[in-house]
C-alpha positions in Angstrom: 103.2 136.7 77.1 103.7 138.2 80.5 103.1 141.1 82.9 105.4 144.1 83.3 105.1 146.8 86.0 106.4 150.3 85.7 105.5 153.8 86.9 102.7 154.0 84.4 101.0 150.9 85.7 100.7 147.3 84.6 101.1 145.9 81.1 99.5 142.5 80.4 100.1 141.1 77.0 102.6 139.8 74.5 106.3 140.5 74.5 108.8 140.1 71.6 112.5 140.5 72.3 111.6 142.2 75.6 109.3 144.8 74.0 105.5 144.9 74.7 103.7 144.3 71.4 100.0 143.6 71.5 98.2 145.5 74.2 95.6 143.9 76.3 95.3 146.3 79.2 97.3 148.9 81.1 96.0 150.1 84.4 97.7 152.8 86.5 96.7 154.7 89.6 95.5 157.6 87.5 94.3 156.3 84.1 93.5 153.1 82.2 94.0 152.1 78.6 92.8 149.0 76.7 93.7 148.6 73.1 96.4 148.1 70.5 100.1 148.5 71.5 103.2 148.4 69.3 106.8 148.7 70.4 106.0 150.1 73.8 103.5 152.8 72.7 99.7 153.0 72.1 99.2 152.5 68.4 96.0 151.6 66.5 92.6 151.6 68.2 92.1 151.9 72.0 90.0 153.2 74.9 91.5 155.5 77.5 89.6 156.4 80.7 90.4 158.7 83.6 89.2 158.2 87.2 87.4 161.6 86.8 85.1 160.2 84.1 86.9 161.6 81.0 87.4 159.1 78.1 88.7 158.8 74.6 87.9 156.0 72.2 89.5 155.9 68.8 92.8 156.0 66.9 96.2 156.3 68.6 99.7 156.9 67.1 102.8 157.0 69.3 100.8 157.4 72.6 98.8 160.3 71.1 95.2 160.5 70.1 95.3 160.4 66.3 92.7 159.9 63.6 89.0 159.5 64.2 87.8 159.4 67.8 85.4 160.4 70.5 86.6 162.4 73.5 84.1 162.7 76.4 84.4 165.2 79.2 82.0 165.7 82.1 79.9 168.4 80.2 81.0 167.9 76.6 81.6 165.4 73.8 83.8 165.9 70.8 83.6 163.4 67.9 85.9 164.0 65.0 89.6 164.1 64.0 92.6 164.3 66.2 96.3 164.8 65.6 98.9 164.8 68.3 96.0 164.5 70.9 94.5 167.8 69.7 91.2 168.4 67.9 92.1 168.6 64.2 89.9 169.1 61.1 86.2 168.5 61.1 84.4 167.4 64.2 81.4 168.1 66.3 
């Protein structure tokens, strides 16, 4: 395990052959993410938050919102399916 700093922020978690594997947290100046991490990308379940109060909790695939999730904005909430970080399929 270890800590790696880059332009996106700080990675704290497990490394295998120099690659981040199991995400614990990543906090940058702009956003934060806590959840699953695989081969250097957000993959699995995670929570993203922006300093403006926006958030997303749900599935991730290759750093994109994917599968079931809840995206909250200041004045709206969307709960449903996502593909490539876009609303996809059924949702409310």
